[in-house]
N, CA, C, O and CB atoms as a CASP TS submission, in Angstrom:
PFRMAT TS
TARGET T0000
AUTHOR 0000-0000-0000
METHOD Language model
MODEL 1
PARENT N/A
ATOM      1  N   MET     1      -7.034  21.280  26.356  1.00  0.00           N
ATOM      2  CA  MET     1      -6.476  20.025  26.173  1.00  0.00           C
ATOM      3  C   MET     1      -7.035  19.366  25.576  1.00  0.00           C
ATOM      4  O   MET     1      -6.337  18.494  25.059  1.00  0.00           O
ATOM      5  CB  MET     1      -6.225  19.414  27.015  1.00  0.00           C
ATOM      6  N   LYS     2      -8.725  19.295  25.201  1.00  0.00           N
ATOM      7  CA  LYS     2      -9.691  18.040  24.759  1.00  0.00           C
ATOM      8  C   LYS     2      -8.985  18.622  23.192  1.00  0.00           C
ATOM      9  O   LYS     2      -9.026  17.580  22.537  1.00  0.00           O
ATOM     10  CB  LYS     2     -11.916  18.074  25.167  1.00  0.00           C
ATOM     11  N   LYS     3      -8.441  19.580  22.361  1.00  0.00           N
ATOM     12  CA  LYS     3      -8.665  20.009  21.432  1.00  0.00           C
ATOM     13  C   LYS     3      -7.306  19.354  20.775  1.00  0.00           C
ATOM     14  O   LYS     3      -7.116  19.068  19.593  1.00  0.00           O
ATOM     15  CB  LYS     3      -9.009  21.429  21.515  1.00  0.00           C
ATOM     16  N   ALA     4      -6.324  19.189  22.018  1.00  0.00           N
ATOM     17  CA  ALA     4      -4.543  19.184  21.552  1.00  0.00           C
ATOM     18  C   ALA     4      -5.467  17.662  21.652  1.00  0.00           C
ATOM     19  O   ALA     4      -6.393  17.921  20.882  1.00  0.00           O
ATOM     20  CB  ALA     4      -2.618  19.856  22.815  1.00  0.00           C
ATOM     21  N   ALA     5      -5.724  16.234  22.170  1.00  0.00           N
ATOM     22  CA  ALA     5      -6.038  15.285  22.069  1.00  0.00           C
ATOM     23  C   ALA     5      -6.425  14.864  21.033  1.00  0.00           C
ATOM     24  O   ALA     5      -5.889  13.986  20.358  1.00  0.00           O
ATOM     25  CB  ALA     5      -6.554  15.141  22.709  1.00  0.00           C
ATOM     26  N   ALA     6      -7.891  15.747  20.688  1.00  0.00           N
ATOM     27  CA  ALA     6      -8.349  15.378  19.399  1.00  0.00           C
ATOM     28  C   ALA     6      -7.327  15.391  17.855  1.00  0.00           C
ATOM     29  O   ALA     6      -7.151  14.445  17.087  1.00  0.00           O
ATOM     30  CB  ALA     6      -9.503  16.342  19.286  1.00  0.00           C
ATOM     31  N   ILE     7      -6.824  16.664  17.766  1.00  0.00           N
ATOM     32  CA  ILE     7      -5.454  16.739  16.746  1.00  0.00           C
ATOM     33  C   ILE     7      -4.135  15.929  16.970  1.00  0.00           C
ATOM     34  O   ILE     7      -2.997  16.283  16.659  1.00  0.00           O
ATOM     35  CB  ILE     7      -4.919  18.184  16.751  1.00  0.00           C
ATOM     36  N   ILE     8      -4.570  14.640  17.643  1.00  0.00           N
ATOM     37  CA  ILE     8      -3.651  13.497  17.847  1.00  0.00           C
ATOM     38  C   ILE     8      -3.913  12.263  17.705  1.00  0.00           C
ATOM     39  O   ILE     8      -3.272  11.259  17.396  1.00  0.00           O
ATOM     40  CB  ILE     8      -3.228  13.471  18.875  1.00  0.00           C
ATOM     41  N   ILE     9      -5.029  12.517  18.000  1.00  0.00           N
ATOM     42  CA  ILE     9      -5.888  11.464  17.785  1.00  0.00           C
ATOM     43  C   ILE     9      -6.386  11.125  16.251  1.00  0.00           C
ATOM     44  O   ILE     9      -6.834  10.009  15.986  1.00  0.00           O
ATOM     45  CB  ILE     9      -7.006  11.753  18.627  1.00  0.00           C
ATOM     46  N   GLY    10      -6.293  12.015  15.403  1.00  0.00           N
ATOM     47  CA  GLY    10      -7.114  12.494  14.281  1.00  0.00           C
ATOM     48  C   GLY    10      -5.473  12.288  13.371  1.00  0.00           C
ATOM     49  O   GLY    10      -5.265  11.591  12.377  1.00  0.00           O
ATOM     50  N   LEU    11      -4.580  13.087  14.069  1.00  0.00           N
ATOM     51  CA  LEU    11      -3.263  12.744  12.861  1.00  0.00           C
ATOM     52  C   LEU    11      -2.589  10.930  13.259  1.00  0.00           C
ATOM     53  O   LEU    11      -1.745  10.577  12.436  1.00  0.00           O
ATOM     54  CB  LEU    11      -1.523  14.308  13.218  1.00  0.00           C
ATOM     55  N   ALA    12      -2.916   9.808  14.442  1.00  0.00           N
ATOM     56  CA  ALA    12      -3.144   8.777  14.451  1.00  0.00           C
ATOM     57  C   ALA    12      -3.844   7.854  13.267  1.00  0.00           C
ATOM     58  O   ALA    12      -3.357   6.951  12.586  1.00  0.00           O
ATOM     59  CB  ALA    12      -3.613   8.852  15.394  1.00  0.00           C
ATOM     60  N   ILE    13      -5.260   8.464  13.284  1.00  0.00           N
ATOM     61  CA  ILE    13      -6.121   8.046  12.212  1.00  0.00           C
ATOM     62  C   ILE    13      -5.005   8.010  11.170  1.00  0.00           C
ATOM     63  O   ILE    13      -4.364   6.981  10.957  1.00  0.00           O
ATOM     64  CB  ILE    13      -7.444   9.048  11.877  1.00  0.00           C
ATOM     65  N   LEU    14      -4.776   9.239  10.483  1.00  0.00           N
ATOM     66  CA  LEU    14      -4.377   9.466   9.314  1.00  0.00           C
ATOM     67  C   LEU    14      -3.011   9.003   9.125  1.00  0.00           C
ATOM     68  O   LEU    14      -2.757   9.035   7.921  1.00  0.00           O
ATOM     69  CB  LEU    14      -4.549  10.732   9.041  1.00  0.00           C
ATOM     70  N   PHE    15      -1.978   8.564   9.847  1.00  0.00           N
ATOM     71  CA  PHE    15      -0.887   8.133   9.939  1.00  0.00           C
ATOM     72  C   PHE    15      -1.426   6.624   9.758  1.00  0.00           C
ATOM     73  O   PHE    15      -0.838   6.006   8.870  1.00  0.00           O
ATOM     74  CB  PHE    15      -0.101   8.617  11.183  1.00  0.00           C
ATOM     75  N   VAL    16      -2.349   5.983  10.379  1.00  0.00           N
ATOM     76  CA  VAL    16      -2.855   4.214  10.266  1.00  0.00           C
ATOM     77  C   VAL    16      -3.836   4.094   8.543  1.00  0.00           C
ATOM     78  O   VAL    16      -3.834   3.042   7.903  1.00  0.00           O
ATOM     79  CB  VAL    16      -4.381   3.717  12.109  1.00  0.00           C
ATOM     80  N   LEU    17      -4.324   4.918   8.228  1.00  0.00           N
ATOM     81  CA  LEU    17      -5.059   4.749   7.146  1.00  0.00           C
ATOM     82  C   LEU    17      -4.042   4.869   6.197  1.00  0.00           C
ATOM     83  O   LEU    17      -4.223   4.087   5.264  1.00  0.00           O
ATOM     84  CB  LEU    17      -6.196   5.637   6.996  1.00  0.00           C
ATOM     85  N   LEU    18      -2.658   5.819   6.046  1.00  0.00           N
ATOM     86  CA  LEU    18      -2.276   6.125   4.493  1.00  0.00           C
ATOM     87  C   LEU    18      -1.419   4.876   5.380  1.00  0.00           C
ATOM     88  O   LEU    18      -2.247   3.972   5.493  1.00  0.00           O
ATOM     89  CB  LEU    18      -1.549   7.948   3.563  1.00  0.00           C
ATOM     90  N   LEU    19      -0.388   4.532   5.915  1.00  0.00           N
ATOM     91  CA  LEU    19       0.213   3.229   5.616  1.00  0.00           C
ATOM     92  C   LEU    19      -0.598   1.526   5.752  1.00  0.00           C
ATOM     93  O   LEU    19      -0.066   0.422   5.630  1.00  0.00           O
ATOM     94  CB  LEU    19       1.393   3.317   6.584  1.00  0.00           C
ATOM     95  N   PHE    20      -1.718   1.800   5.980  1.00  0.00           N
ATOM     96  CA  PHE    20      -2.629   1.175   5.447  1.00  0.00           C
ATOM     97  C   PHE    20      -2.500   0.838   3.594  1.00  0.00           C
ATOM     98  O   PHE    20      -2.511  -0.209   2.947  1.00  0.00           O
ATOM     99  CB  PHE    20      -3.786   2.026   5.921  1.00  0.00           C
ATOM    100  N   SER    21      -2.361   2.559   3.140  1.00  0.00           N
ATOM    101  CA  SER    21      -2.682   2.388   1.793  1.00  0.00           C
ATOM    102  C   SER    21      -1.109   1.541   0.810  1.00  0.00           C
ATOM    103  O   SER    21      -0.971   1.158  -0.352  1.00  0.00           O
ATOM    104  CB  SER    21      -3.149   4.167   1.245  1.00  0.00           C
ATOM    105  N   MET    22      -0.241   1.560   1.961  1.00  0.00           N
ATOM    106  CA  MET    22       1.210   1.184   1.044  1.00  0.00           C
ATOM    107  C   MET    22       1.449  -0.349   1.719  1.00  0.00           C
ATOM    108  O   MET    22       2.415  -0.898   2.247  1.00  0.00           O
ATOM    109  CB  MET    22       2.871   2.498   1.403  1.00  0.00           C
ATOM    110  N   THR    23       0.240  -0.695   1.462  1.00  0.00           N
ATOM    111  CA  THR    23       0.546  -2.617   1.427  1.00  0.00           C
ATOM    112  C   THR    23      -0.074  -3.282   0.931  1.00  0.00           C
ATOM    113  O   THR    23      -1.191  -2.801   0.741  1.00  0.00           O
ATOM    114  CB  THR    23       0.514  -3.450   2.489  1.00  0.00           C
ATOM    115  N   TYR    24       0.090  -4.536   0.464  1.00  0.00           N
ATOM    116  CA  TYR    24      -0.499  -5.204  -0.063  1.00  0.00           C
ATOM    117  C   TYR    24       0.150  -6.716  -0.410  1.00  0.00           C
ATOM    118  O   TYR    24       1.325  -6.996  -0.650  1.00  0.00           O
ATOM    119  CB  TYR    24      -0.855  -4.448  -0.946  1.00  0.00           C
ATOM    120  N   SER    25      -1.176  -7.700  -0.343  1.00  0.00           N
ATOM    121  CA  SER    25      -0.911  -8.809  -0.133  1.00  0.00           C
ATOM    122  C   SER    25      -0.912  -9.443  -1.258  1.00  0.00           C
ATOM    123  O   SER    25      -1.566  -9.005  -2.205  1.00  0.00           O
ATOM    124  CB  SER    25      -1.565  -9.270   0.693  1.00  0.00           C
ATOM    125  N   VAL    26      -0.206 -10.544  -1.349  1.00  0.00           N
ATOM    126  CA  VAL    26       0.172 -11.968  -2.529  1.00  0.00           C
ATOM    127  C   VAL    26      -0.168 -13.173  -2.060  1.00  0.00           C
ATOM    128  O   VAL    26       0.664 -13.669  -1.301  1.00  0.00           O
ATOM    129  CB  VAL    26       1.789 -12.256  -2.906  1.00  0.00           C
ATOM    130  N   GLY    27      -1.089 -13.771  -2.266  1.00  0.00           N
ATOM    131  CA  GLY    27      -1.425 -15.551  -2.018  1.00  0.00           C
ATOM    132  C   GLY    27      -0.826 -15.937  -2.495  1.00  0.00           C
ATOM    133  O   GLY    27      -0.528 -15.739  -3.673  1.00  0.00           O
ATOM    134  N   PHE    28      -0.195 -17.014  -1.371  1.00  0.00           N
ATOM    135  CA  PHE    28       0.382 -18.347  -2.371  1.00  0.00           C
ATOM    136  C   PHE    28       0.325 -18.777  -3.883  1.00  0.00           C
ATOM    137  O   PHE    28       1.288 -18.815  -4.649  1.00  0.00           O
ATOM    138  CB  PHE    28      -0.184 -19.412  -1.933  1.00  0.00           C
ATOM    139  N   ASN    29      -1.275 -19.164  -4.237  1.00  0.00           N
ATOM    140  CA  ASN    29      -1.448 -18.751  -5.344  1.00  0.00           C
ATOM    141  C   ASN    29      -2.007 -17.517  -6.812  1.00  0.00           C
ATOM    142  O   ASN    29      -2.747 -17.448  -7.793  1.00  0.00           O
ATOM    143  CB  ASN    29      -1.689 -19.397  -5.189  1.00  0.00           C
ATOM    144  N   GLN    30      -1.269 -16.949  -6.224  1.00  0.00           N
ATOM    145  CA  GLN    30      -1.343 -15.250  -7.021  1.00  0.00           C
ATOM    146  C   GLN    30      -0.346 -14.736  -7.270  1.00  0.00           C
ATOM    147  O   GLN    30       0.638 -15.001  -6.580  1.00  0.00           O
ATOM    148  CB  GLN    30      -1.916 -14.089  -6.331  1.00  0.00           C
ATOM    149  N   VAL    31      -0.248 -13.746  -8.433  1.00  0.00           N
ATOM    150  CA  VAL    31       0.971 -13.041  -8.836  1.00  0.00           C
ATOM    151  C   VAL    31      -0.001 -11.587  -8.720  1.00  0.00           C
ATOM    152  O   VAL    31      -1.201 -11.315  -8.693  1.00  0.00           O
ATOM    153  CB  VAL    31       1.801 -13.573 -10.560  1.00  0.00           C
ATOM    154  N   ALA    32       1.550 -10.719  -8.663  1.00  0.00           N
ATOM    155  CA  ALA    32       0.879  -9.919  -8.520  1.00  0.00           C
ATOM    156  C   ALA    32       1.676  -8.317  -9.735  1.00  0.00           C
ATOM    157  O   ALA    32       2.839  -8.111 -10.082  1.00  0.00           O
ATOM    158  CB  ALA    32       0.766  -9.922  -6.783  1.00  0.00           C
ATOM    159  N   LEU    33       0.535  -7.625  -9.994  1.00  0.00           N
ATOM    160  CA  LEU    33       1.675  -6.885 -10.618  1.00  0.00           C
ATOM    161  C   LEU    33       1.420  -5.438 -10.529  1.00  0.00           C
ATOM    162  O   LEU    33       0.408  -4.739 -10.598  1.00  0.00           O
ATOM    163  CB  LEU    33       1.896  -7.280 -12.093  1.00  0.00           C
ATOM    164  N   LYS    34       2.952  -5.175 -10.312  1.00  0.00           N
ATOM    165  CA  LYS    34       3.143  -3.504  -9.986  1.00  0.00           C
ATOM    166  C   LYS    34       3.228  -2.175 -11.347  1.00  0.00           C
ATOM    167  O   LYS    34       4.001  -2.020 -12.292  1.00  0.00           O
ATOM    168  CB  LYS    34       4.783  -3.442  -9.132  1.00  0.00           C
ATOM    169  N   SER    35       2.146  -1.476 -10.902  1.00  0.00           N
ATOM    170  CA  SER    35       2.707  -0.455 -12.028  1.00  0.00           C
ATOM    171  C   SER    35       3.026   0.842 -10.813  1.00  0.00           C
ATOM    172  O   SER    35       2.658   1.120  -9.672  1.00  0.00           O
ATOM    173  CB  SER    35       1.281   0.030 -13.558  1.00  0.00           C
ATOM    174  N   HIS    36       3.892   1.369 -11.809  1.00  0.00           N
ATOM    175  CA  HIS    36       4.426   2.886 -10.709  1.00  0.00           C
ATOM    176  C   HIS    36       4.595   3.740 -12.247  1.00  0.00           C
ATOM    177  O   HIS    36       5.262   3.812 -13.280  1.00  0.00           O
ATOM    178  CB  HIS    36       6.545   2.698  -9.368  1.00  0.00           C
ATOM    179  N   PHE    37       3.213   4.410 -11.355  1.00  0.00           N
ATOM    180  CA  PHE    37       2.884   5.559 -12.908  1.00  0.00           C
ATOM    181  C   PHE    37       2.106   5.432 -14.170  1.00  0.00           C
ATOM    182  O   PHE    37       2.046   6.130 -15.182  1.00  0.00           O
ATOM    183  CB  PHE    37       4.078   5.818 -13.653  1.00  0.00           C
ATOM    184  N   GLY    38       1.407   4.095 -13.725  1.00  0.00           N
ATOM    185  CA  GLY    38       1.503   2.958 -15.366  1.00  0.00           C
ATOM    186  C   GLY    38       2.150   2.771 -15.557  1.00  0.00           C
ATOM    187  O   GLY    38       2.146   1.561 -15.332  1.00  0.00           O
ATOM    188  N   LYS    39       3.235   3.056 -15.988  1.00  0.00           N
ATOM    189  CA  LYS    39       4.579   2.272 -16.510  1.00  0.00           C
ATOM    190  C   LYS    39       4.674   0.901 -15.951  1.00  0.00           C
ATOM    191  O   LYS    39       4.887   1.013 -14.744  1.00  0.00           O
ATOM    192  CB  LYS    39       5.963   3.033 -16.077  1.00  0.00           C
ATOM    193  N   VAL    40       4.611  -0.283 -16.288  1.00  0.00           N
ATOM    194  CA  VAL    40       5.014  -1.934 -16.291  1.00  0.00           C
ATOM    195  C   VAL    40       6.456  -2.680 -16.337  1.00  0.00           C
ATOM    196  O   VAL    40       6.690  -3.112 -17.466  1.00  0.00           O
ATOM    197  CB  VAL    40       4.421  -2.475 -17.479  1.00  0.00           C
ATOM    198  N   ASP    41       7.513  -2.946 -15.358  1.00  0.00           N
ATOM    199  CA  ASP    41       8.908  -3.085 -16.373  1.00  0.00           C
ATOM    200  C   ASP    41       9.305  -4.881 -15.859  1.00  0.00           C
ATOM    201  O   ASP    41       8.992  -4.984 -14.673  1.00  0.00           O
ATOM    202  CB  ASP    41      10.590  -1.540 -15.798  1.00  0.00           C
ATOM    203  N   SER    42       9.664  -5.736 -16.203  1.00  0.00           N
ATOM    204  CA  SER    42       9.767  -6.704 -15.708  1.00  0.00           C
ATOM    205  C   SER    42      10.205  -7.096 -14.506  1.00  0.00           C
ATOM    206  O   SER    42      10.015  -8.267 -14.177  1.00  0.00           O
ATOM    207  CB  SER    42      10.155  -7.097 -16.299  1.00  0.00           C
ATOM    208  N   SER    43      10.832  -6.250 -13.678  1.00  0.00           N
ATOM    209  CA  SER    43      10.609  -6.697 -12.009  1.00  0.00           C
ATOM    210  C   SER    43      10.072  -5.863 -11.213  1.00  0.00           C
ATOM    211  O   SER    43      10.407  -5.590 -10.061  1.00  0.00           O
ATOM    212  CB  SER    43      11.792  -6.983 -11.244  1.00  0.00           C
ATOM    213  N   SER    44       8.837  -5.264 -12.122  1.00  0.00           N
ATOM    214  CA  SER    44       7.396  -4.779 -11.191  1.00  0.00           C
ATOM    215  C   SER    44       6.401  -5.922 -11.083  1.00  0.00           C
ATOM    216  O   SER    44       5.204  -5.709 -10.894  1.00  0.00           O
ATOM    217  CB  SER    44       6.465  -3.436 -11.963  1.00  0.00           C
ATOM    218  N   ILE    45       6.972  -7.271 -11.220  1.00  0.00           N
ATOM    219  CA  ILE    45       5.983  -9.032 -11.370  1.00  0.00           C
ATOM    220  C   ILE    45       6.376  -9.244  -9.783  1.00  0.00           C
ATOM    221  O   ILE    45       7.459  -8.817  -9.384  1.00  0.00           O
ATOM    222  CB  ILE    45       6.857 -10.798 -12.839  1.00  0.00           C
ATOM    223  N   VAL    46       5.406  -9.959  -8.829  1.00  0.00           N
ATOM    224  CA  VAL    46       5.679 -10.102  -7.759  1.00  0.00           C
ATOM    225  C   VAL    46       5.037 -11.629  -7.685  1.00  0.00           C
ATOM    226  O   VAL    46       3.839 -11.795  -7.916  1.00  0.00           O
ATOM    227  CB  VAL    46       5.234  -8.945  -6.896  1.00  0.00           C
ATOM    228  N   ARG    47       5.834 -12.631  -7.377  1.00  0.00           N
ATOM    229  CA  ARG    47       5.611 -14.264  -7.141  1.00  0.00           C
ATOM    230  C   ARG    47       5.936 -13.989  -5.870  1.00  0.00           C
ATOM    231  O   ARG    47       4.922 -13.374  -5.542  1.00  0.00           O
ATOM    232  CB  ARG    47       6.556 -15.552  -7.969  1.00  0.00           C
ATOM    233  N   GLU    48       6.514 -13.998  -5.067  1.00  0.00           N
ATOM    234  CA  GLU    48       6.565 -14.296  -3.802  1.00  0.00           C
ATOM    235  C   GLU    48       5.115 -13.656  -2.137  1.00  0.00           C
ATOM    236  O   GLU    48       4.892 -12.571  -1.600  1.00  0.00           O
ATOM    237  CB  GLU    48       8.139 -13.694  -3.750  1.00  0.00           C
ATOM    238  N   PRO    49       4.731 -14.615  -2.017  1.00  0.00           N
ATOM    239  CA  PRO    49       3.159 -14.627  -1.009  1.00  0.00           C
ATOM    240  C   PRO    49       3.914 -14.105   0.230  1.00  0.00           C
ATOM    241  O   PRO    49       4.961 -14.572   0.677  1.00  0.00           O
ATOM    242  CB  PRO    49       2.173 -16.494  -0.633  1.00  0.00           C
ATOM    243  N   GLY    50       2.858 -12.535   0.953  1.00  0.00           N
ATOM    244  CA  GLY    50       2.701 -12.618   1.691  1.00  0.00           C
ATOM    245  C   GLY    50       3.027 -10.462   1.791  1.00  0.00           C
ATOM    246  O   GLY    50       2.526  -9.651   1.013  1.00  0.00           O
ATOM    247  N   LEU    51       3.771 -10.202   2.728  1.00  0.00           N
ATOM    248  CA  LEU    51       3.038  -8.768   2.399  1.00  0.00           C
ATOM    249  C   LEU    51       3.934  -7.850   2.166  1.00  0.00           C
ATOM    250  O   LEU    51       4.944  -7.698   2.853  1.00  0.00           O
ATOM    251  CB  LEU    51       2.157  -8.179   3.479  1.00  0.00           C
ATOM    252  N   HIS    52       3.571  -7.046   0.994  1.00  0.00           N
ATOM    253  CA  HIS    52       4.527  -6.343   0.926  1.00  0.00           C
ATOM    254  C   HIS    52       4.264  -4.529   1.040  1.00  0.00           C
ATOM    255  O   HIS    52       3.424  -3.991   1.761  1.00  0.00           O
ATOM    256  CB  HIS    52       5.093  -6.871  -0.293  1.00  0.00           C
ATOM    257  N   PHE    53       5.242  -3.826   0.112  1.00  0.00           N
ATOM    258  CA  PHE    53       4.640  -2.783   0.425  1.00  0.00           C
ATOM    259  C   PHE    53       5.070  -1.941  -0.977  1.00  0.00           C
ATOM    260  O   PHE    53       5.994  -2.261  -1.725  1.00  0.00           O
ATOM    261  CB  PHE    53       5.071  -2.233   1.916  1.00  0.00           C
ATOM    262  N   ARG    54       4.026  -0.606  -1.166  1.00  0.00           N
ATOM    263  CA  ARG    54       4.353   0.114  -2.402  1.00  0.00           C
ATOM    264  C   ARG    54       4.286   1.169  -1.593  1.00  0.00           C
ATOM    265  O   ARG    54       4.212   1.243  -0.366  1.00  0.00           O
ATOM    266  CB  ARG    54       3.475   0.060  -3.771  1.00  0.00           C
ATOM    267  N   TRP    55       4.343   2.456  -2.926  1.00  0.00           N
ATOM    268  CA  TRP    55       4.223   3.611  -2.606  1.00  0.00           C
ATOM    269  C   TRP    55       2.328   3.950  -2.589  1.00  0.00           C
ATOM    270  O   TRP    55       1.441   3.337  -3.184  1.00  0.00           O
ATOM    271  CB  TRP    55       5.230   4.435  -3.685  1.00  0.00           C
ATOM    272  N   PRO    56       2.230   5.164  -1.656  1.00  0.00           N
ATOM    273  CA  PRO    56       0.661   5.429  -1.879  1.00  0.00           C
ATOM    274  C   PRO    56       0.511   4.931  -2.925  1.00  0.00           C
ATOM    275  O   PRO    56       1.368   4.443  -3.661  1.00  0.00           O
ATOM    276  CB  PRO    56       0.078   6.787  -1.919  1.00  0.00           C
ATOM    277  N   PHE    57      -1.208   5.063  -3.156  1.00  0.00           N
ATOM    278  CA  PHE    57      -1.780   4.661  -3.749  1.00  0.00           C
ATOM    279  C   PHE    57      -2.145   5.799  -5.212  1.00  0.00           C
ATOM    280  O   PHE    57      -2.690   5.395  -6.240  1.00  0.00           O
ATOM    281  CB  PHE    57      -2.644   4.178  -2.830  1.00  0.00           C
ATOM    282  N   PHE    58      -1.703   7.223  -4.982  1.00  0.00           N
ATOM    283  CA  PHE    58      -1.629   7.609  -6.231  1.00  0.00           C
ATOM    284  C   PHE    58      -0.328   7.579  -7.315  1.00  0.00           C
ATOM    285  O   PHE    58      -0.226   8.037  -8.454  1.00  0.00           O
ATOM    286  CB  PHE    58      -2.026   8.744  -6.061  1.00  0.00           C
ATOM    287  N   ALA    59       0.696   6.780  -6.388  1.00  0.00           N
ATOM    288  CA  ALA    59       2.022   6.602  -7.455  1.00  0.00           C
ATOM    289  C   ALA    59       1.935   5.270  -7.887  1.00  0.00           C
ATOM    290  O   ALA    59       2.186   5.209  -9.090  1.00  0.00           O
ATOM    291  CB  ALA    59       3.606   6.834  -6.790  1.00  0.00           C
ATOM    292  N   ASP    60       1.686   4.199  -7.397  1.00  0.00           N
ATOM    293  CA  ASP    60       1.605   2.368  -7.372  1.00  0.00           C
ATOM    294  C   ASP    60       0.174   2.254  -7.647  1.00  0.00           C
ATOM    295  O   ASP    60      -0.598   3.063  -7.132  1.00  0.00           O
ATOM    296  CB  ASP    60       2.038   1.422  -5.686  1.00  0.00           C
ATOM    297  N   SER    61      -0.296   1.224  -8.495  1.00  0.00           N
ATOM    298  CA  SER    61      -1.180   0.797  -8.274  1.00  0.00           C
ATOM    299  C   SER    61      -1.124  -1.090  -8.553  1.00  0.00           C
ATOM    300  O   SER    61      -0.950  -1.512  -9.696  1.00  0.00           O
ATOM    301  CB  SER    61      -2.025   1.712  -8.985  1.00  0.00           C
ATOM    302  N   VAL    62      -1.246  -1.792  -7.690  1.00  0.00           N
ATOM    303  CA  VAL    62      -1.705  -3.076  -7.539  1.00  0.00           C
ATOM    304  C   VAL    62      -2.599  -4.361  -8.482  1.00  0.00           C
ATOM    305  O   VAL    62      -3.799  -4.093  -8.542  1.00  0.00           O
ATOM    306  CB  VAL    62      -2.301  -2.780  -6.617  1.00  0.00           C
ATOM    307  N   THR    63      -2.268  -5.480  -9.099  1.00  0.00           N
ATOM    308  CA  THR    63      -3.207  -6.039  -9.965  1.00  0.00           C
ATOM    309  C   THR    63      -2.738  -7.515  -8.982  1.00  0.00           C
ATOM    310  O   THR    63      -1.692  -7.991  -8.541  1.00  0.00           O
ATOM    311  CB  THR    63      -2.930  -5.859 -11.948  1.00  0.00           C
ATOM    312  N   THR    64      -4.041  -7.820  -8.973  1.00  0.00           N
ATOM    313  CA  THR    64      -3.212  -9.248  -8.011  1.00  0.00           C
ATOM    314  C   THR    64      -3.942 -10.594  -9.457  1.00  0.00           C
ATOM    315  O   THR    64      -4.953 -10.085  -9.941  1.00  0.00           O
ATOM    316  CB  THR    64      -4.303  -9.622  -5.426  1.00  0.00           C
ATOM    317  N   TYR    65      -3.749 -11.493  -9.880  1.00  0.00           N
ATOM    318  CA  TYR    65      -4.248 -12.512 -10.395  1.00  0.00           C
ATOM    319  C   TYR    65      -3.970 -13.742 -10.039  1.00  0.00           C
ATOM    320  O   TYR    65      -4.515 -14.687 -10.608  1.00  0.00           O
ATOM    321  CB  TYR    65      -4.100 -12.447 -11.403  1.00  0.00           C
TER
END
């Protein structure tokens, strides 16, 4: 029973960390440039402030200015 609870808690922590790595925020005075596997196009400029989602850390990278 204790082993199953530890596995469930571990998976929940892993899920929260994965979800955390898939979000980014843009401030009202910032612009974000999102690149997908190192390629940037004109649709990857984010100007709207707030919380945004992206693919996990190995696929997308976000730079805020």
